[in-house]
Each structure stands twice: as C-alpha cells, then as structure tokens.
mmCIF file of the N, C-alpha and C atoms, coordinates in Angstrom:
data_MODEL
# 
_entry.id   MODEL 
# 
loop_
_atom_site.group_PDB 
_atom_site.id 
_atom_site.type_symbol 
_atom_site.label_atom_id 
_atom_site.label_alt_id 
_atom_site.label_comp_id 
_atom_site.label_asym_id 
_atom_site.label_entity_id 
_atom_site.label_seq_id 
_atom_site.pdbx_PDB_ins_code 
_atom_site.Cartn_x 
_atom_site.Cartn_y 
_atom_site.Cartn_z 
_atom_site.occupancy 
_atom_site.B_iso_or_equiv 
_atom_site.pdbx_formal_charge 
_atom_site.auth_seq_id 
_atom_site.auth_comp_id 
_atom_site.auth_asym_id 
_atom_site.auth_atom_id 
_atom_site.pdbx_PDB_model_num 
ATOM 1   N N  . MET A 1 1  ? 36.013 22.742 -51.089 1.00 0.00 ? 1  MET A N  1 
ATOM 2   C CA . MET A 1 1  ? 35.143 22.548 -49.931 1.00 0.00 ? 1  MET A CA 1 
ATOM 3   C C  . MET A 1 1  ? 35.724 23.302 -48.735 1.00 0.00 ? 1  MET A C  1 
ATOM 4   N N  . THR A 1 2  ? 34.854 23.944 -48.006 1.00 0.00 ? 2  THR A N  1 
ATOM 5   C CA . THR A 1 2  ? 35.245 24.736 -46.849 1.00 0.00 ? 2  THR A CA 1 
ATOM 6   C C  . THR A 1 2  ? 35.424 23.829 -45.640 1.00 0.00 ? 2  THR A C  1 
ATOM 7   N N  . ASN A 1 3  ? 36.494 24.091 -44.856 1.00 0.00 ? 3  ASN A N  1 
ATOM 8   C CA . ASN A 1 3  ? 36.695 23.262 -43.669 1.00 0.00 ? 3  ASN A CA 1 
ATOM 9   C C  . ASN A 1 3  ? 35.828 23.762 -42.509 1.00 0.00 ? 3  ASN A C  1 
ATOM 10  N N  . THR A 1 4  ? 35.736 22.950 -41.477 1.00 0.00 ? 4  THR A N  1 
ATOM 11  C CA . THR A 1 4  ? 34.847 23.239 -40.351 1.00 0.00 ? 4  THR A CA 1 
ATOM 12  C C  . THR A 1 4  ? 35.187 24.561 -39.671 1.00 0.00 ? 4  THR A C  1 
ATOM 13  N N  . ALA A 1 5  ? 36.463 24.835 -39.484 1.00 0.00 ? 5  ALA A N  1 
ATOM 14  C CA . ALA A 1 5  ? 36.858 26.081 -38.819 1.00 0.00 ? 5  ALA A CA 1 
ATOM 15  C C  . ALA A 1 5  ? 36.374 27.297 -39.611 1.00 0.00 ? 5  ALA A C  1 
ATOM 16  N N  . GLU A 1 6  ? 36.476 27.240 -40.925 1.00 0.00 ? 6  GLU A N  1 
ATOM 17  C CA . GLU A 1 6  ? 35.996 28.348 -41.756 1.00 0.00 ? 6  GLU A CA 1 
ATOM 18  C C  . GLU A 1 6  ? 34.476 28.468 -41.680 1.00 0.00 ? 6  GLU A C  1 
ATOM 19  N N  . LEU A 1 7  ? 33.795 27.329 -41.673 1.00 0.00 ? 7  LEU A N  1 
ATOM 20  C CA . LEU A 1 7  ? 32.337 27.357 -41.565 1.00 0.00 ? 7  LEU A CA 1 
ATOM 21  C C  . LEU A 1 7  ? 31.908 27.990 -40.245 1.00 0.00 ? 7  LEU A C  1 
ATOM 22  N N  . LEU A 1 8  ? 32.570 27.629 -39.162 1.00 0.00 ? 8  LEU A N  1 
ATOM 23  C CA . LEU A 1 8  ? 32.177 28.137 -37.845 1.00 0.00 ? 8  LEU A CA 1 
ATOM 24  C C  . LEU A 1 8  ? 32.366 29.647 -37.727 1.00 0.00 ? 8  LEU A C  1 
ATOM 25  N N  . GLN A 1 9  ? 33.239 30.227 -38.540 1.00 0.00 ? 9  GLN A N  1 
ATOM 26  C CA . GLN A 1 9  ? 33.416 31.684 -38.521 1.00 0.00 ? 9  GLN A CA 1 
ATOM 27  C C  . GLN A 1 9  ? 32.180 32.405 -39.046 1.00 0.00 ? 9  GLN A C  1 
ATOM 28  N N  . ARG A 1 10 ? 31.315 31.689 -39.737 1.00 0.00 ? 10 ARG A N  1 
ATOM 29  C CA . ARG A 1 10 ? 30.081 32.271 -40.268 1.00 0.00 ? 10 ARG A CA 1 
ATOM 30  C C  . ARG A 1 10 ? 29.010 32.429 -39.183 1.00 0.00 ? 10 ARG A C  1 
ATOM 31  N N  . ILE A 1 11 ? 29.230 31.807 -38.032 1.00 0.00 ? 11 ILE A N  1 
ATOM 32  C CA . ILE A 1 11 ? 28.259 31.859 -36.937 1.00 0.00 ? 11 ILE A CA 1 
ATOM 33  C C  . ILE A 1 11 ? 28.692 32.927 -35.940 1.00 0.00 ? 11 ILE A C  1 
ATOM 34  N N  . THR A 1 12 ? 27.763 33.812 -35.607 1.00 0.00 ? 12 THR A N  1 
ATOM 35  C CA . THR A 1 12 ? 28.077 34.907 -34.686 1.00 0.00 ? 12 THR A CA 1 
ATOM 36  C C  . THR A 1 12 ? 27.160 34.833 -33.467 1.00 0.00 ? 12 THR A C  1 
ATOM 37  N N  . VAL A 1 13 ? 27.682 35.273 -32.336 1.00 0.00 ? 13 VAL A N  1 
ATOM 38  C CA . VAL A 1 13 ? 26.891 35.365 -31.108 1.00 0.00 ? 13 VAL A CA 1 
ATOM 39  C C  . VAL A 1 13 ? 27.131 36.757 -30.546 1.00 0.00 ? 13 VAL A C  1 
ATOM 40  N N  . ARG A 1 14 ? 26.069 37.542 -30.529 1.00 0.00 ? 14 ARG A N  1 
ATOM 41  C CA . ARG A 1 14 ? 26.150 38.919 -30.036 1.00 0.00 ? 14 ARG A CA 1 
ATOM 42  C C  . ARG A 1 14 ? 25.076 39.114 -28.972 1.00 0.00 ? 14 ARG A C  1 
ATOM 43  N N  . PRO A 1 15 ? 25.451 39.620 -27.804 1.00 0.00 ? 15 PRO A N  1 
ATOM 44  C CA . PRO A 1 15 ? 24.486 39.762 -26.712 1.00 0.00 ? 15 PRO A CA 1 
ATOM 45  C C  . PRO A 1 15 ? 23.226 40.546 -27.090 1.00 0.00 ? 15 PRO A C  1 
ATOM 46  N N  . GLY A 1 16 ? 23.338 41.561 -27.919 1.00 0.00 ? 16 GLY A N  1 
ATOM 47  C CA . GLY A 1 16 ? 22.198 42.395 -28.262 1.00 0.00 ? 16 GLY A CA 1 
ATOM 48  C C  . GLY A 1 16 ? 21.412 41.923 -29.471 1.00 0.00 ? 16 GLY A C  1 
ATOM 49  N N  . GLN A 1 17 ? 21.757 40.782 -29.991 1.00 0.00 ? 17 GLN A N  1 
ATOM 50  C CA . GLN A 1 17 ? 21.081 40.290 -31.196 1.00 0.00 ? 17 GLN A CA 1 
ATOM 51  C C  . GLN A 1 17 ? 20.446 38.934 -30.935 1.00 0.00 ? 17 GLN A C  1 
ATOM 52  N N  . CYS A 1 18 ? 19.165 38.835 -31.186 1.00 0.00 ? 18 CYS A N  1 
ATOM 53  C CA . CYS A 1 18 ? 18.417 37.574 -31.017 1.00 0.00 ? 18 CYS A CA 1 
ATOM 54  C C  . CYS A 1 18 ? 18.629 36.966 -29.635 1.00 0.00 ? 18 CYS A C  1 
ATOM 55  N N  . GLY A 1 19 ? 18.691 37.814 -28.633 1.00 0.00 ? 19 GLY A N  1 
ATOM 56  C CA . GLY A 1 19 ? 18.833 37.334 -27.261 1.00 0.00 ? 19 GLY A CA 1 
ATOM 57  C C  . GLY A 1 19 ? 20.141 36.610 -27.001 1.00 0.00 ? 19 GLY A C  1 
ATOM 58  N N  . GLY A 1 20 ? 21.163 36.905 -27.783 1.00 0.00 ? 20 GLY A N  1 
ATOM 59  C CA . GLY A 1 20 ? 22.464 36.263 -27.600 1.00 0.00 ? 20 GLY A CA 1 
ATOM 60  C C  . GLY A 1 20 ? 22.547 34.875 -28.205 1.00 0.00 ? 20 GLY A C  1 
ATOM 61  N N  . ARG A 1 21 ? 21.529 34.485 -28.954 1.00 0.00 ? 21 ARG A N  1 
ATOM 62  C CA . ARG A 1 21 ? 21.546 33.163 -29.590 1.00 0.00 ? 21 ARG A CA 1 
ATOM 63  C C  . ARG A 1 21 ? 22.429 33.201 -30.832 1.00 0.00 ? 21 ARG A C  1 
ATOM 64  N N  . PRO A 1 22 ? 23.016 32.063 -31.196 1.00 0.00 ? 22 PRO A N  1 
ATOM 65  C CA . PRO A 1 22 ? 23.878 32.011 -32.376 1.00 0.00 ? 22 PRO A CA 1 
ATOM 66  C C  . PRO A 1 22 ? 23.091 32.331 -33.650 1.00 0.00 ? 22 PRO A C  1 
ATOM 67  N N  . CYS A 1 23 ? 23.661 33.214 -34.459 1.00 0.00 ? 23 CYS A N  1 
ATOM 68  C CA . CYS A 1 23 ? 23.064 33.632 -35.722 1.00 0.00 ? 23 CYS A CA 1 
ATOM 69  C C  . CYS A 1 23 ? 24.039 33.380 -36.869 1.00 0.00 ? 23 CYS A C  1 
ATOM 70  N N  . VAL A 1 24 ? 23.518 33.478 -38.058 1.00 0.00 ? 24 VAL A N  1 
ATOM 71  C CA . VAL A 1 24 ? 24.320 33.282 -39.257 1.00 0.00 ? 24 VAL A CA 1 
ATOM 72  C C  . VAL A 1 24 ? 24.836 34.634 -39.745 1.00 0.00 ? 24 VAL A C  1 
ATOM 73  N N  . ARG A 1 25 ? 26.139 34.779 -39.829 1.00 0.00 ? 25 ARG A N  1 
ATOM 74  C CA . ARG A 1 25 ? 26.812 35.960 -40.372 1.00 0.00 ? 25 ARG A CA 1 
ATOM 75  C C  . ARG A 1 25 ? 26.302 37.285 -39.830 1.00 0.00 ? 25 ARG A C  1 
ATOM 76  N N  . GLY A 1 26 ? 25.835 37.307 -38.605 1.00 0.00 ? 26 GLY A N  1 
ATOM 77  C CA . GLY A 1 26 ? 25.398 38.565 -38.005 1.00 0.00 ? 26 GLY A CA 1 
ATOM 78  C C  . GLY A 1 26 ? 24.036 39.035 -38.486 1.00 0.00 ? 26 GLY A C  1 
ATOM 79  N N  . ILE A 1 27 ? 23.397 38.277 -39.374 1.00 0.00 ? 27 ILE A N  1 
ATOM 80  C CA . ILE A 1 27 ? 22.039 38.636 -39.775 1.00 0.00 ? 27 ILE A CA 1 
ATOM 81  C C  . ILE A 1 27 ? 21.073 37.958 -38.813 1.00 0.00 ? 27 ILE A C  1 
ATOM 82  N N  . ARG A 1 28 ? 19.870 38.394 -38.773 1.00 0.00 ? 28 ARG A N  1 
ATOM 83  C CA . ARG A 1 28 ? 18.922 37.895 -37.772 1.00 0.00 ? 28 ARG A CA 1 
ATOM 84  C C  . ARG A 1 28 ? 18.261 36.594 -38.192 1.00 0.00 ? 28 ARG A C  1 
ATOM 85  N N  . ILE A 1 29 ? 19.067 35.664 -38.629 1.00 0.00 ? 29 ILE A N  1 
ATOM 86  C CA . ILE A 1 29 ? 18.619 34.297 -38.883 1.00 0.00 ? 29 ILE A CA 1 
ATOM 87  C C  . ILE A 1 29 ? 19.403 33.425 -37.910 1.00 0.00 ? 29 ILE A C  1 
ATOM 88  N N  . ARG A 1 30 ? 18.659 32.836 -36.965 1.00 0.00 ? 30 ARG A N  1 
ATOM 89  C CA . ARG A 1 30 ? 19.314 32.043 -35.930 1.00 0.00 ? 30 ARG A CA 1 
ATOM 90  C C  . ARG A 1 30 ? 19.676 30.651 -36.446 1.00 0.00 ? 30 ARG A C  1 
ATOM 91  N N  . VAL A 1 31 ? 20.720 30.095 -35.879 1.00 0.00 ? 31 VAL A N  1 
ATOM 92  C CA . VAL A 1 31 ? 21.130 28.733 -36.219 1.00 0.00 ? 31 VAL A CA 1 
ATOM 93  C C  . VAL A 1 31 ? 19.964 27.780 -35.986 1.00 0.00 ? 31 VAL A C  1 
ATOM 94  N N  . ILE A 1 32 ? 19.243 27.955 -34.887 1.00 0.00 ? 32 ILE A N  1 
ATOM 95  C CA . ILE A 1 32 ? 18.122 27.064 -34.581 1.00 0.00 ? 32 ILE A CA 1 
ATOM 96  C C  . ILE A 1 32 ? 17.047 27.131 -35.660 1.00 0.00 ? 32 ILE A C  1 
ATOM 97  N N  . ASP A 1 33 ? 16.850 28.305 -36.269 1.00 0.00 ? 33 ASP A N  1 
ATOM 98  C CA . ASP A 1 33 ? 15.862 28.424 -37.344 1.00 0.00 ? 33 ASP A CA 1 
ATOM 99  C C  . ASP A 1 33 ? 16.249 27.539 -38.524 1.00 0.00 ? 33 ASP A C  1 
ATOM 100 N N  . VAL A 1 34 ? 17.509 27.563 -38.883 1.00 0.00 ? 34 VAL A N  1 
ATOM 101 C CA . VAL A 1 34 ? 18.006 26.746 -39.993 1.00 0.00 ? 34 VAL A CA 1 
ATOM 102 C C  . VAL A 1 34 ? 17.867 25.267 -39.646 1.00 0.00 ? 34 VAL A C  1 
ATOM 103 N N  . LEU A 1 35 ? 18.248 24.910 -38.431 1.00 0.00 ? 35 LEU A N  1 
ATOM 104 C CA . LEU A 1 35 ? 18.165 23.506 -38.016 1.00 0.00 ? 35 LEU A CA 1 
ATOM 105 C C  . LEU A 1 35 ? 16.716 23.009 -37.995 1.00 0.00 ? 35 LEU A C  1 
ATOM 106 N N  . GLU A 1 36 ? 15.803 23.838 -37.534 1.00 0.00 ? 36 GLU A N  1 
ATOM 107 C CA . GLU A 1 36 ? 14.398 23.436 -37.502 1.00 0.00 ? 36 GLU A CA 1 
ATOM 108 C C  . GLU A 1 36 ? 13.835 23.246 -38.908 1.00 0.00 ? 36 GLU A C  1 
ATOM 109 N N  . LEU A 1 37 ? 14.247 24.088 -39.840 1.00 0.00 ? 37 LEU A N  1 
ATOM 110 C CA . LEU A 1 37 ? 13.801 23.914 -41.227 1.00 0.00 ? 37 LEU A CA 1 
ATOM 111 C C  . LEU A 1 37 ? 14.331 22.605 -41.801 1.00 0.00 ? 37 LEU A C  1 
ATOM 112 N N  . LEU A 1 38 ? 15.591 22.309 -41.519 1.00 0.00 ? 38 LEU A N  1 
ATOM 113 C CA . LEU A 1 38 ? 16.157 21.035 -41.974 1.00 0.00 ? 38 LEU A CA 1 
ATOM 114 C C  . LEU A 1 38 ? 15.417 19.857 -41.338 1.00 0.00 ? 38 LEU A C  1 
ATOM 115 N N  . ALA A 1 39 ? 15.146 19.962 -40.047 1.00 0.00 ? 39 ALA A N  1 
ATOM 116 C CA . ALA A 1 39 ? 14.458 18.881 -39.334 1.00 0.00 ? 39 ALA A CA 1 
ATOM 117 C C  . ALA A 1 39 ? 13.036 18.673 -39.850 1.00 0.00 ? 39 ALA A C  1 
ATOM 118 N N  . SER A 1 40 ? 12.431 19.732 -40.367 1.00 0.00 ? 40 SER A N  1 
ATOM 119 C CA . SER A 1 40 ? 11.073 19.614 -40.888 1.00 0.00 ? 40 SER A CA 1 
ATOM 120 C C  . SER A 1 40 ? 11.043 18.915 -42.245 1.00 0.00 ? 40 SER A C  1 
ATOM 121 N N  . GLY A 1 41 ? 12.227 18.679 -42.802 1.00 0.00 ? 41 GLY A N  1 
ATOM 122 C CA . GLY A 1 41 ? 12.302 17.973 -44.074 1.00 0.00 ? 41 GLY A CA 1 
ATOM 123 C C  . GLY A 1 41 ? 12.580 18.861 -45.273 1.00 0.00 ? 41 GLY A C  1 
ATOM 124 N N  . MET A 1 42 ? 12.759 20.151 -45.049 1.00 0.00 ? 42 MET A N  1 
ATOM 125 C CA . MET A 1 42 ? 13.041 21.044 -46.168 1.00 0.00 ? 42 MET A CA 1 
ATOM 126 C C  . MET A 1 42 ? 14.428 20.754 -46.733 1.00 0.00 ? 42 MET A C  1 
ATOM 127 N N  . SER A 1 43 ? 14.553 20.859 -48.027 1.00 0.00 ? 43 SER A N  1 
ATOM 128 C CA . SER A 1 43 ? 15.856 20.688 -48.677 1.00 0.00 ? 43 SER A CA 1 
ATOM 129 C C  . SER A 1 43 ? 16.643 21.991 -48.559 1.00 0.00 ? 43 SER A C  1 
ATOM 130 N N  . HIS A 1 44 ? 17.925 21.905 -48.824 1.00 0.00 ? 44 HIS A N  1 
ATOM 131 C CA . HIS A 1 44 ? 18.762 23.114 -48.814 1.00 0.00 ? 44 HIS A CA 1 
ATOM 132 C C  . HIS A 1 44 ? 18.198 24.130 -49.794 1.00 0.00 ? 44 HIS A C  1 
ATOM 133 N N  . GLU A 1 45 ? 17.796 23.660 -50.972 1.00 0.00 ? 45 GLU A N  1 
ATOM 134 C CA . GLU A 1 45 ? 17.278 24.551 -52.004 1.00 0.00 ? 45 GLU A CA 1 
ATOM 135 C C  . GLU A 1 45 ? 16.013 25.274 -51.536 1.00 0.00 ? 45 GLU A C  1 
ATOM 136 N N  . GLU A 1 46 ? 15.122 24.539 -50.842 1.00 0.00 ? 46 GLU A N  1 
ATOM 137 C CA . GLU A 1 46 ? 13.891 25.150 -50.329 1.00 0.00 ? 46 GLU A CA 1 
ATOM 138 C C  . GLU A 1 46 ? 14.198 26.193 -49.259 1.00 0.00 ? 46 GLU A C  1 
ATOM 139 N N  . ILE A 1 47 ? 15.156 25.889 -48.411 1.00 0.00 ? 47 ILE A N  1 
ATOM 140 C CA . ILE A 1 47 ? 15.537 26.840 -47.360 1.00 0.00 ? 47 ILE A CA 1 
ATOM 141 C C  . ILE A 1 47 ? 16.121 28.100 -47.974 1.00 0.00 ? 47 ILE A C  1 
ATOM 142 N N  . LEU A 1 48 ? 16.988 27.940 -48.950 1.00 0.00 ? 48 LEU A N  1 
ATOM 143 C CA . LEU A 1 48 ? 17.604 29.093 -49.598 1.00 0.00 ? 48 LEU A CA 1 
ATOM 144 C C  . LEU A 1 48 ? 16.562 29.941 -50.318 1.00 0.00 ? 48 LEU A C  1 
ATOM 145 N N  . LYS A 1 49 ? 15.536 29.311 -50.833 1.00 0.00 ? 49 LYS A N  1 
ATOM 146 C CA . LYS A 1 49 ? 14.459 30.043 -51.492 1.00 0.00 ? 49 LYS A CA 1 
ATOM 147 C C  . LYS A 1 49 ? 13.621 30.806 -50.466 1.00 0.00 ? 49 LYS A C  1 
ATOM 148 N N  . GLN A 1 50 ? 13.347 30.174 -49.324 1.00 0.00 ? 50 GLN A N  1 
ATOM 149 C CA . GLN A 1 50 ? 12.548 30.804 -48.273 1.00 0.00 ? 50 GLN A CA 1 
ATOM 150 C C  . GLN A 1 50 ? 13.321 31.911 -47.563 1.00 0.00 ? 50 GLN A C  1 
ATOM 151 N N  . LEU A 1 51 ? 14.630 31.727 -47.397 1.00 0.00 ? 51 LEU A N  1 
ATOM 152 C CA . LEU A 1 51 ? 15.481 32.708 -46.714 1.00 0.00 ? 51 LEU A CA 1 
ATOM 153 C C  . LEU A 1 51 ? 16.581 33.158 -47.678 1.00 0.00 ? 51 LEU A C  1 
ATOM 154 N N  . PRO A 1 52 ? 16.254 34.076 -48.591 1.00 0.00 ? 52 PRO A N  1 
ATOM 155 C CA . PRO A 1 52 ? 17.203 34.435 -49.657 1.00 0.00 ? 52 PRO A CA 1 
ATOM 156 C C  . PRO A 1 52 ? 18.510 35.080 -49.187 1.00 0.00 ? 52 PRO A C  1 
ATOM 157 N N  . ASP A 1 53 ? 18.555 35.543 -47.931 1.00 0.00 ? 53 ASP A N  1 
ATOM 158 C CA . ASP A 1 53 ? 19.809 36.106 -47.416 1.00 0.00 ? 53 ASP A CA 1 
ATOM 159 C C  . ASP A 1 53 ? 20.826 35.023 -47.059 1.00 0.00 ? 53 ASP A C  1 
ATOM 160 N N  . LEU A 1 54 ? 20.366 33.786 -46.951 1.00 0.00 ? 54 LEU A N  1 
ATOM 161 C CA . LEU A 1 54 ? 21.265 32.674 -46.628 1.00 0.00 ? 54 LEU A CA 1 
ATOM 162 C C  . LEU A 1 54 ? 22.031 32.213 -47.851 1.00 0.00 ? 54 LEU A C  1 
ATOM 163 N N  . GLU A 1 55 ? 23.170 31.607 -47.584 1.00 0.00 ? 55 GLU A N  1 
ATOM 164 C CA . GLU A 1 55 ? 23.988 30.966 -48.612 1.00 0.00 ? 55 GLU A CA 1 
ATOM 165 C C  . GLU A 1 55 ? 24.137 29.499 -48.230 1.00 0.00 ? 55 GLU A C  1 
ATOM 166 N N  . GLU A 1 56 ? 24.448 28.669 -49.201 1.00 0.00 ? 56 GLU A N  1 
ATOM 167 C CA . GLU A 1 56 ? 24.609 27.235 -48.956 1.00 0.00 ? 56 GLU A CA 1 
ATOM 168 C C  . GLU A 1 56 ? 25.566 26.971 -47.796 1.00 0.00 ? 56 GLU A C  1 
ATOM 169 N N  . GLU A 1 57 ? 26.666 27.701 -47.748 1.00 0.00 ? 57 GLU A N  1 
ATOM 170 C CA . GLU A 1 57 ? 27.644 27.489 -46.680 1.00 0.00 ? 57 GLU A CA 1 
ATOM 171 C C  . GLU A 1 57 ? 27.083 27.855 -45.307 1.00 0.00 ? 57 GLU A C  1 
ATOM 172 N N  . ASP A 1 58 ? 26.079 28.726 -45.254 1.00 0.00 ? 58 ASP A N  1 
ATOM 173 C CA . ASP A 1 58 ? 25.446 29.071 -43.978 1.00 0.00 ? 58 ASP A CA 1 
ATOM 174 C C  . ASP A 1 58 ? 24.697 27.866 -43.410 1.00 0.00 ? 58 ASP A C  1 
ATOM 175 N N  . ILE A 1 59 ? 24.072 27.100 -44.281 1.00 0.00 ? 59 ILE A N  1 
ATOM 176 C CA . ILE A 1 59 ? 23.367 25.897 -43.827 1.00 0.00 ? 59 ILE A CA 1 
ATOM 177 C C  . ILE A 1 59 ? 24.379 24.894 -43.291 1.00 0.00 ? 59 ILE A C  1 
ATOM 178 N N  . ARG A 1 60 ? 25.468 24.703 -44.021 1.00 0.00 ? 60 ARG A N  1 
ATOM 179 C CA . ARG A 1 60 ? 26.505 23.785 -43.548 1.00 0.00 ? 60 ARG A CA 1 
ATOM 180 C C  . ARG A 1 60 ? 27.139 24.294 -42.266 1.00 0.00 ? 60 ARG A C  1 
ATOM 181 N N  . ALA A 1 61 ? 27.292 25.603 -42.135 1.00 0.00 ? 61 ALA A N  1 
ATOM 182 C CA . ALA A 1 61 ? 27.857 26.188 -40.915 1.00 0.00 ? 61 ALA A CA 1 
ATOM 183 C C  . ALA A 1 61 ? 26.935 25.934 -39.724 1.00 0.00 ? 61 ALA A C  1 
ATOM 184 N N  . SER A 1 62 ? 25.633 26.033 -39.937 1.00 0.00 ? 62 SER A N  1 
ATOM 185 C CA . SER A 1 62 ? 24.674 25.767 -38.864 1.00 0.00 ? 62 SER A CA 1 
ATOM 186 C C  . SER A 1 62 ? 24.773 24.325 -38.393 1.00 0.00 ? 62 SER A C  1 
ATOM 187 N N  . LEU A 1 63 ? 24.898 23.410 -39.336 1.00 0.00 ? 63 LEU A N  1 
ATOM 188 C CA . LEU A 1 63 ? 25.067 21.997 -38.979 1.00 0.00 ? 63 LEU A CA 1 
ATOM 189 C C  . LEU A 1 63 ? 26.384 21.762 -38.245 1.00 0.00 ? 63 LEU A C  1 
ATOM 190 N N  . ALA A 1 64 ? 27.447 22.389 -38.717 1.00 0.00 ? 64 ALA A N  1 
ATOM 191 C CA . ALA A 1 64 ? 28.755 22.238 -38.069 1.00 0.00 ? 64 ALA A CA 1 
ATOM 192 C C  . ALA A 1 64 ? 28.718 22.798 -36.650 1.00 0.00 ? 64 ALA A C  1 
ATOM 193 N N  . TYR A 1 65 ? 28.044 23.926 -36.472 1.00 0.00 ? 65 TYR A N  1 
ATOM 194 C CA . TYR A 1 65 ? 27.922 24.532 -35.147 1.00 0.00 ? 65 TYR A CA 1 
ATOM 195 C C  . TYR A 1 65 ? 27.179 23.590 -34.198 1.00 0.00 ? 65 TYR A C  1 
ATOM 196 N N  . ALA A 1 66 ? 26.066 23.056 -34.668 1.00 0.00 ? 66 ALA A N  1 
ATOM 197 C CA . ALA A 1 66 ? 25.286 22.131 -33.836 1.00 0.00 ? 66 ALA A CA 1 
ATOM 198 C C  . ALA A 1 66 ? 26.104 20.901 -33.476 1.00 0.00 ? 66 ALA A C  1 
ATOM 199 N N  . ALA A 1 67 ? 26.816 20.358 -34.435 1.00 0.00 ? 67 ALA A N  1 
ATOM 200 C CA . ALA A 1 67 ? 27.641 19.171 -34.174 1.00 0.00 ? 67 ALA A CA 1 
ATOM 201 C C  . ALA A 1 67 ? 28.727 19.483 -33.153 1.00 0.00 ? 67 ALA A C  1 
ATOM 202 N N  . ARG A 1 68 ? 29.358 20.615 -33.282 1.00 0.00 ? 68 ARG A N  1 
ATOM 203 C CA . ARG A 1 68 ? 30.443 21.002 -32.379 1.00 0.00 ? 68 ARG A CA 1 
ATOM 204 C C  . ARG A 1 68 ? 29.947 21.163 -30.952 1.00 0.00 ? 68 ARG A C  1 
ATOM 205 N N  . TYR A 1 69 ? 28.801 21.814 -30.784 1.00 0.00 ? 69 TYR A N  1 
ATOM 206 C CA . TYR A 1 69 ? 28.340 22.134 -29.441 1.00 0.00 ? 69 TYR A CA 1 
ATOM 207 C C  . TYR A 1 69 ? 27.444 21.071 -28.822 1.00 0.00 ? 69 TYR A C  1 
ATOM 208 N N  . MET A 1 70 ? 27.123 20.053 -29.569 1.00 0.00 ? 70 MET A N  1 
ATOM 209 C CA . MET A 1 70 ? 26.381 18.933 -28.998 1.00 0.00 ? 70 MET A CA 1 
ATOM 210 C C  . MET A 1 70 ? 27.321 17.822 -28.544 1.00 0.00 ? 70 MET A C  1 
ATOM 211 N N  . ASP A 1 71 ? 28.570 17.891 -28.918 1.00 0.00 ? 71 ASP A N  1 
ATOM 212 C CA . ASP A 1 71 ? 29.529 16.848 -28.592 1.00 0.00 ? 71 ASP A CA 1 
ATOM 213 C C  . ASP A 1 71 ? 30.236 17.148 -27.281 1.00 0.00 ? 71 ASP A C  1 
ATOM 214 N N  . HIS A 1 72 ? 29.508 16.971 -26.184 1.00 0.00 ? 72 HIS A N  1 
ATOM 215 C CA . HIS A 1 72 ? 30.106 17.144 -24.862 1.00 0.00 ? 72 HIS A CA 1 
ATOM 216 C C  . HIS A 1 72 ? 29.524 16.093 -23.940 1.00 0.00 ? 72 HIS A C  1 
ATOM 217 N N  . PRO A 1 73 ? 30.303 15.655 -22.980 1.00 0.00 ? 73 PRO A N  1 
ATOM 218 C CA . PRO A 1 73 ? 29.821 14.620 -22.076 1.00 0.00 ? 73 PRO A CA 1 
ATOM 219 C C  . PRO A 1 73 ? 28.716 15.148 -21.163 1.00 0.00 ? 73 PRO A C  1 
ATOM 220 N N  . ARG A 1 74 ? 27.811 14.281 -20.810 1.00 0.00 ? 74 ARG A N  1 
ATOM 221 C CA . ARG A 1 74 ? 26.757 14.617 -19.847 1.00 0.00 ? 74 ARG A CA 1 
ATOM 222 C C  . ARG A 1 74 ? 26.928 13.707 -18.643 1.00 0.00 ? 74 ARG A C  1 
ATOM 223 N N  . LEU A 1 75 ? 26.893 14.310 -17.496 1.00 0.00 ? 75 LEU A N  1 
ATOM 224 C CA . LEU A 1 75 ? 26.994 13.536 -16.267 1.00 0.00 ? 75 LEU A CA 1 
ATOM 225 C C  . LEU A 1 75 ? 25.597 13.087 -15.859 1.00 0.00 ? 75 LEU A C  1 
ATOM 226 N N  . VAL A 1 76 ? 25.469 11.816 -15.594 1.00 0.00 ? 76 VAL A N  1 
ATOM 227 C CA . VAL A 1 76 ? 24.182 11.263 -15.196 1.00 0.00 ? 76 VAL A CA 1 
ATOM 228 C C  . VAL A 1 76 ? 24.345 10.657 -13.813 1.00 0.00 ? 76 VAL A C  1 
ATOM 229 N N  . ALA A 1 77 ? 23.505 11.083 -12.904 1.00 0.00 ? 77 ALA A N  1 
ATOM 230 C CA . ALA A 1 77 ? 23.556 10.558 -11.546 1.00 0.00 ? 77 ALA A CA 1 
ATOM 231 C C  . ALA A 1 77 ? 22.972 9.150  -11.535 1.00 0.00 ? 77 ALA A C  1 
ATOM 232 N N  . SER A 1 78 ? 23.658 8.243  -10.882 1.00 0.00 ? 78 SER A N  1 
ATOM 233 C CA . SER A 1 78 ? 23.127 6.880  -10.776 1.00 0.00 ? 78 SER A CA 1 
ATOM 234 C C  . SER A 1 78 ? 22.393 6.749  -9.445  1.00 0.00 ? 78 SER A C  1 
ATOM 235 N N  . ALA A 1 79 ? 21.375 5.947  -9.451  1.00 0.00 ? 79 ALA A N  1 
ATOM 236 C CA . ALA A 1 79 ? 20.553 5.789  -8.254  1.00 0.00 ? 79 ALA A CA 1 
ATOM 237 C C  . ALA A 1 79 ? 21.164 4.805  -7.281  1.00 0.00 ? 79 ALA A C  1 
# 
C-alpha cells in the first residue's frame, strides 16, 4: 500500500495547466473532476473505465489531496 506522501506526489499544480488547478500526474484530469465523479456515486472501476488514463492510485491520491487541504482551521466571527 502506498503512503500518503507518495500519493500526494501524483498531484501536480502548474500555472499554465487547467488554470493552475490541481491535476493528476500532469495530465489534464483535475482532482475536482475525480472527486465529483466519486461524489456522484461512481465506483473506482467505473471512473477508471470512463477515464482510462487514470490509475487506481490516482483516485486515492485525489482523495488524499482533498483530505490534506480541507484540514485547516476556519475563523468565524462571533456576533
């Protein structure tokens, strides 16, 4: 099993590609695209069939990326 640090290396952010949004392995498949497919209820197998350039670890990398960057405190102003 691949550890999180290795998975995150599969995610690239390049200013000239997809508007600087995080992509999988430098190909034009954005992390958000993978996450939206998962959220729609598609299985890993269905996603891999629809996007044949993806690998199973790319899906896990997208999830790891989302988990890593969603885990930050938010300041909320109290009234």
